[in-house]
C-alpha positions in Angstrom: 0.2 4.1 19.2 0.4 3.1 15.5 0.2 6.1 13.1 -1.5 5.3 9.8 -2.0 7.7 6.8 -5.2 7.2 4.7 -5.0 9.3 1.5 -8.5 9.7 0.1 -10.2 11.2 -3.0 -13.6 10.2 -1.6 -14.0 7.4 -4.3 -15.4 4.0 -3.5 -11.8 2.6 -3.8 -10.6 5.1 -1.2 -13.5 4.2 1.1 -12.7 0.5 0.8 -9.0 1.2 1.8 -10.3 3.0 4.9 -12.6 0.2 5.9 -9.9 -2.3 5.3 -7.5 -0.3 7.5 -9.8 0.0 10.5 -10.7 -3.7 10.3 -7.1 -5.0 10.0 -6.1 -2.9 13.0 -9.4 -3.2 14.9 -7.6 -4.3 18.2 -4.6 -2.1 17.8 -4.4 1.5 19.2 -4.2 3.7 16.1 -4.0 7.3 15.1 -5.5 7.6 11.6 -4.8 10.7 9.4 -7.4 11.2 6.7 -5.6 13.1 3.9 -7.2 14.8 0.9 -4.8 16.6 -1.5 -6.3 18.8 -4.2 -4.0 20.2 -6.9 -4.0 23.9 -7.5 -2.2 23.3 -10.8 -5.5 22.2 -12.2 -6.5 25.9 -12.2 -3.9 26.6 -14.9 -6.2 24.9 -17.4 -8.5 28.0 -17.1 -5.9 30.1 -19.0 -6.3 33.9 -18.8 -9.2 34.0 -16.3 -9.0 36.8 -13.9 -7.2 36.3 -10.6 -10.4 36.9 -8.7 -12.1 34.2 -10.6 -9.3 31.8 -9.9 -9.5 32.7 -6.2 -13.2 31.8 -6.1 -12.6 28.4 -7.7 -9.6 27.8 -5.5 -11.7 28.5 -2.4 -14.4 26.2 -3.7 -11.8 23.3 -4.0 -10.6 23.9 -0.4 -14.2 24.1 0.9 -15.2 20.9 -0.9 -12.2 19.1 0.3 -12.8 20.0 4.0 -16.6 19.3 3.7 -16.0 15.8 2.3 -13.4 15.0 5.0 -15.8 16.1 7.7 -18.4 13.8 6.2 -16.0 10.9 6.2 -15.1 11.6 9.8 -18.7 11.9 10.9 -19.5 8.6 9.2 -16.6 6.8 10.9 -17.5 8.1 14.3 -21.2 7.1 13.9 -20.8 3.7 12.2 -17.3 2.5 13.3 -16.8 3.7 16.8 -13.7 2.2 18.4 -12.1 3.5 21.6 -8.7 2.3 20.3 -8.9 4.5 17.2 -8.5 8.2 16.8 -9.0 10.2 13.5 -7.7 13.5 12.3 -8.5 15.1 8.9 -6.0 17.0 6.8 -6.9 19.0 3.6 -3.9 20.0 1.6 -3.5 22.2 -1.5 -0.7 20.2 -3.1 0.0 17.2 -5.2 -0.7 13.9 -3.6 2.9 12.9 -3.5 4.1 16.1 -1.9 1.2 16.0 0.6 2.0 12.4 1.6 5.7 13.1 1.9 5.0 16.0 4.2 2.6 14.0 6.3 5.0 11.1 6.7 7.8 13.4 8.0 5.6 15.6 10.1 3.6 12.9 11.9 6.2 10.1 11.8 3.8 7.8 9.9 4.3 4.1 10.3 2.1 2.9 7.4 0.3 4.4 4.4 -2.8 2.6 3.3 -4.5 3.5 0.0 -6.5 2.1 -2.9 -4.9 0.6 -6.1 -7.4 1.6 -8.7 -7.8 4.9 -10.4 -11.0 6.3 -11.9 -10.7 4.3 -15.1 -13.7 2.1 -15.1 -11.5 -0.8 -16.0 -12.6 -4.2 -14.6 -9.1 -5.2 -13.8 -7.7 -4.5 -10.4 -4.3 -2.9 -11.0 -1.8 -0.6 -9.4 -2.8 2.9 -10.5 -0.5 5.8 -11.3 -1.2 7.7 -8.1 -0.3 4.7 -6.0 2.9 4.1 -8.0 3.9 7.7 -7.7 3.5 7.5 -3.9 5.5 4.2 -3.9 8.3 5.7 -5.9 8.6 8.9 -3.9 7.9 7.7 -0.4 10.2 4.7 -0.3 11.1 5.1 3.4 7.6 4.3 4.6 5.7 1.0 4.6 2.7 1.1 2.3 -0.3 -1.1 1.7 -2.2 -0.9 -1.5 -5.8 -2.2 -1.3 -7.8 -3.4 -4.4 -11.2 -1.8 -4.8 -13.1 -5.1 -4.7 -11.2 -6.5 -1.8 -13.3 -7.5 1.2 -11.1 -8.1 4.3 -12.0 -11.0 6.5 -8.6 -12.3 7.8 -5.0 -12.7 6.9 -4.6 -16.5 7.1 -1.9 -16.7 4.4 0.7 -14.2 3.3 3.0 -14.6 0.4 6.5 -13.0 0.6 8.4 -13.3 -2.7 12.2 -12.9 -2.4 15.4 -13.9 -4.3 17.5 -14.0 -1.1 20.0 -11.6 -2.7 20.0 -9.1 0.2 19.8 -9.4 4.0 16.7 -8.6 6.0 16.8 -6.0 8.7 14.5 -6.6 11.7 12.9 -3.2 11.4 12.3 -3.7 7.7 10.3 -6.8 8.3 8.4 -5.6 11.4 5.2 -4.7 9.4 4.7 -8.2 8.1 5.8 -9.8 11.4 3.3 -7.6 13.2 0.4 -8.6 10.9 1.4 -12.3 11.0 1.4 -12.1 14.8 -1.8 -10.2 15.0 -3.7 -12.5 12.7 -1.8 -15.8 13.4 -0.9 -15.9 9.7 1.3 -18.3 7.8 4.0 -16.7 5.7 4.8 -18.5 2.4 8.3 -17.4 1.4 8.3 -17.6 -2.4 11.5 -18.0 -4.5 10.8 -17.6 -8.2 13.7 -18.6 -10.4 14.8 -20.8 -13.3 17.1 -22.8 -11.0 17.3 -23.0 -7.3 21.0 -23.4 -6.5 21.7 -20.7 -3.9 25.0 -18.8 -3.6 26.7 -18.5 -0.3 25.2 -15.0 0.1 21.7 -16.2 -0.7 22.1 -19.1 1.8 23.2 -16.7 4.5 20.3 -14.4 3.8 17.9 -17.3 4.0 19.2 -18.2 7.4 18.7 -14.5 8.5 15.1 -14.7 7.3 14.6 -17.9 9.3 15.8 -16.1 12.4 13.5 -13.1 11.7 10.5 -15.4 11.3 11.5 -17.7 14.2 8.3 -17.4 16.2 6.0 -17.4 13.2 4.4 -20.1 11.0 6.3 -20.0 7.7 7.3 -22.2 4.8 9.8 -21.8 1.9 8.4 -22.4 -1.6 10.4 -22.8 -4.8 8.4 -22.0 -8.0 9.9 -22.2 -11.5 9.4 -19.0 -13.4 6.8 -19.1 -16.1 6.3 -16.3 -18.6 7.8 -13.7 -16.2 8.3 -13.1 -12.5 5.2 -11.0 -12.2 2.9 -13.6 -13.8 4.4 -16.4 -11.8 3.8 -14.6 -8.5 0.3 -13.6 -9.6 -0.6 -17.3 -10.4 0.9 -18.5 -7.1 -1.0 -16.0 -5.0 -4.2 -17.0 -6.8 -3.6 -20.8 -6.5 -2.8 -20.6 -2.8 -5.7 -18.2 -2.2 -3.4 -16.0 -0.2 -4.8 -13.0 1.6 -1.9 -10.6 1.3 1.3 -10.3 -0.6 4.4 -8.5 0.8 7.4 -7.3 -1.2 10.5 -5.3 -0.4 10.7 -2.2 -2.6 13.8 -2.2 -4.6 14.6 -0.1 -7.7 16.9 -1.4 -10.4 16.0 -5.1 -9.8 13.5 -7.4 -11.2 10.9 -5.9 -8.9 10.7 -3.0 -11.4 9.1 -5.5 -13.7 6.3 -5.9 -11.3 5.5 -2.4 -10.2 7.5 -0.3 -12.6 5.9 2.5 -14.5 6.0 0.7 -17.9 4.2 -2.4 -16.5 1.5 -0.2 -14.9 0.8 1.6 -18.1 0.4 -1.7 -19.9 -1.7 -3.0 -17.0 0.3 -6.2 -17.0 0.5 -6.8 -13.3 -2.8 -7.0 -11.3 -3.8 -8.3 -7.9 -7.0 -9.0 -6.0 -5.3 -9.0 -2.6 -3.6 -6.2 -0.7 0.0 -5.5 -1.5 2.3 -4.6 1.4 5.4 -2.8 0.2 8.2 -2.8 2.7 10.8 -0.1 2.5 14.4 -1.0 1.5 
């Protein structure tokens, strides 16, 4: 049974991520964990309030968290019944990152699915700070970030950008292979560069990737870099009307230019399709 973690702050964005998850894996036996983390550190803003007063507010946060989770659970049972799906709610007094890390270890989570947009009111769909913090601190678990306006229908086409500089382990690619098999998707392997002469290592890694995708529909695409890697990929995804983009999380490489903290703060990179982040 597939174990999927669904962090929620009860926002529309979080609801959309939940709906997307249950539609993607509609035919797959799944155990879903609905997680809400509320931060007790926020109480420090009250300064020198009495301990009793802090306790009352703390209890209110805990009560609100569990009540809202119960509402989510009741709604899903009533409106999205599926004998293949089971749900469990978890209310945690902790930071989102700490709560997610604990859940991943405790329940042997296969996949984290959460929204991309924070409560900013911005029209752009972008990778919000909470999502990035989870990405940066839970690098051993596959994660899917779902834009708030995304309406899942099918995964006909997936884009997988890579520079072929590292080999691909079977387990590492299993999430995208599973989705491509489930939805009969075509994978477009995208190489963004200024020139496309591959080194011996890159050629070998490309052959490994062919072996990994042997029973799938796939195609290799070379696209010359435009302004930067992120913008080139963004344009390619839009032009091909892809349904999902998958990347391998790597720090200290050009991928930091895509989902690094600086870019997020400047809202340079945005996407209107889910982003599947595969662990390194």
